C-alpha positions as CSV (number, residue, x, y, z in Angstrom):
1,M,136.3,109.8,137.0
2,A,134.2,108.4,134.0
3,K,132.4,111.1,131.8
4,D,128.8,111.0,132.0
5,S,127.0,109.6,128.6
6,S,123.8,111.0,127.4
7,F,121.1,110.9,124.6
8,D,118.4,112.9,123.5
9,I,114.6,112.0,123.2
10,V,113.0,113.8,120.1
11,S,110.2,113.6,118.0
12,K,110.8,114.8,114.5
13,I,109.1,114.4,111.2
14,E,111.4,114.7,108.1
15,F,109.5,116.9,105.8
16,P,111.4,116.1,102.6
17,E,110.3,112.5,103.0
18,V,106.7,113.7,103.5
19,T,106.9,115.5,100.4
20,N,108.5,112.4,98.8
21,A,105.6,110.5,100.0
22,I,103.2,112.9,98.6
23,N,104.5,112.5,95.1
24,I,104.6,108.9,95.1
25,A,101.0,108.6,96.4
26,M,99.8,111.1,93.9
27,K,101.3,109.2,91.0
28,E,99.7,106.0,92.3
29,I,96.4,107.8,92.4
30,A,96.7,109.1,88.9
31,T,97.1,105.4,87.5
32,R,94.5,103.6,90.0
33,Y,91.2,102.7,88.3
34,D,88.9,103.4,90.9
35,F,90.4,107.1,91.2
36,K,89.9,107.4,87.6
37,G,88.0,111.2,86.8
38,S,88.0,111.9,90.5
39,K,89.4,115.2,91.9
40,S,91.4,113.6,94.7
41,N,94.6,115.6,95.7
42,V,97.1,115.6,98.8
43,S,99.2,118.8,99.4
44,L,101.4,120.1,102.1
45,E,100.8,123.4,103.6
46,K,103.5,124.6,106.2
47,E,103.0,121.7,108.6
48,E,99.7,120.4,107.6
49,L,98.5,117.7,105.1
50,V,95.5,118.7,103.0
51,L,93.7,115.7,101.6
52,V,90.7,116.4,99.1
53,S,88.6,113.9,97.4
54,D,85.1,113.5,96.0
55,D,83.5,111.6,99.0
56,E,84.3,110.3,102.2
57,Y,85.0,107.0,100.9
58,K,87.6,108.1,98.4
59,L,89.0,110.3,101.0
60,E,89.6,107.2,103.2
61,Q,91.2,105.3,100.2
62,L,93.2,108.5,99.7
63,K,94.3,108.5,103.4
64,D,95.3,104.6,103.3
65,V,97.6,105.0,100.1
66,L,99.3,108.1,101.7
67,I,99.7,106.3,104.8
68,S,101.4,103.3,102.9
69,K,103.7,105.7,101.3
70,L,104.6,107.5,104.5
71,I,105.4,104.1,106.2
72,K,107.7,103.3,103.4
73,R,109.3,106.5,103.7
74,N,109.9,105.8,107.6
75,V,107.6,108.9,108.8
76,P,106.0,108.2,112.0
77,I,102.3,107.8,111.5
78,K,101.6,108.4,115.4
79,N,102.7,112.0,114.8
80,I,99.8,112.9,112.3
81,S,96.6,114.2,114.0
82,Y,93.5,114.0,111.8
83,K,90.9,116.7,111.9
84,K,87.2,116.7,111.1
85,V,86.3,116.1,107.5
86,E,84.7,119.3,105.8
87,N,82.7,119.9,102.7
88,A,84.8,121.9,100.1
89,S,84.1,123.5,97.1
90,G,83.1,121.7,93.7
91,G,81.1,118.9,95.7
92,T,84.3,117.6,97.3
93,V,85.4,116.9,100.8
94,R,88.6,118.0,102.7
95,Q,90.5,117.0,105.6
96,R,93.4,118.3,107.2
97,A,96.0,116.6,109.0
98,E,98.3,118.1,111.4
99,L,102.0,116.9,111.6
100,V,103.1,117.1,115.0
101,S,106.7,117.9,115.5
102,G,108.3,118.0,119.0
103,I,107.5,116.6,122.3
104,D,104.8,118.4,124.2
105,K,104.9,119.1,127.9
106,D,102.3,116.2,128.8
107,N,104.1,113.5,127.0
108,A,107.6,114.9,128.3
109,K,106.1,114.4,131.8
110,K,104.9,110.9,130.7
111,I,108.5,110.1,129.4
112,N,110.1,111.5,132.6
113,S,107.7,109.5,134.8
114,I,108.8,106.4,132.9
115,I,112.4,106.9,133.3
116,K,112.1,107.8,137.1
117,D,109.8,104.4,137.7
118,K,112.8,102.4,136.3
119,G,114.8,103.6,139.3
120,L,118.1,103.9,137.5
121,K,120.8,106.3,138.2
122,V,120.2,108.7,135.3
123,K,119.1,112.3,135.2
124,S,116.2,113.7,132.6
125,Q,115.7,117.1,131.8
126,I,113.0,118.6,129.4
127,Q,114.8,121.1,126.8
128,D,112.2,122.6,124.9
129,D,110.5,120.0,122.7
130,Q,113.1,117.3,123.6
131,I,114.3,115.6,126.5
132,R,117.9,114.9,127.5
133,V,119.1,112.1,129.5
134,T,122.3,111.5,131.2
135,G,123.9,108.8,133.3
136,K,127.5,107.5,134.1
137,S,126.6,104.0,133.0
138,R,125.7,103.1,129.2
139,D,123.9,100.1,130.3
140,D,121.5,102.2,132.3
141,L,121.0,104.5,129.2
142,Q,120.2,101.3,127.4
143,Q,117.5,100.3,129.7
144,V,115.8,103.8,129.5
145,I,115.8,103.4,125.9
146,A,114.3,99.8,125.9
147,A,111.7,101.3,128.7
148,I,110.5,104.1,126.4
149,R,110.0,101.9,123.4
150,E,107.8,99.4,125.2
151,A,105.8,102.3,126.7
152,D,102.5,103.1,124.7
153,L,103.2,106.6,123.9
154,P,101.0,108.8,121.7
155,I,103.6,110.0,119.6
156,D,106.7,108.5,117.9
157,V,110.0,109.3,119.6
158,Q,113.7,109.0,118.4
159,F,117.0,108.8,120.3
160,I,119.7,111.0,119.0
161,N,123.3,112.3,120.0
162,Y,123.9,109.0,121.9
163,R,127.5,109.7,123.5
């Protein structure tokens, strides 16, 4: 009897990489001509990014710089949910962005339905904020991974613990 193979589907953000991307973005902003004399800043408060700039145009430029640095550090951009732009003190504007980590119930149900629609001999179960997929055939597991990668999910997922 062959042992079952398995893997976990997770949605994680590496916070040290986010911190590194913020530091690199702040260095670039300090040297950019269009940000000279600007009160632009990016900070990480718990699991939330806080972007502050002089006006909404510079805030968008700040966001573009930050996103490019996050992409270079392999941080999933899909897992960032931006909130409304609000006025801050000193004539600046602020925008908060939540870093979503983990698979919520709705997305877990979507992933489970994708797995079931493939009609393969695999089992999937939701475990807190991750999904474990088990099956006898590693080929079936590879097909599940391919199907989930093709699906247009609102979050970025990673596949870990492949055994």
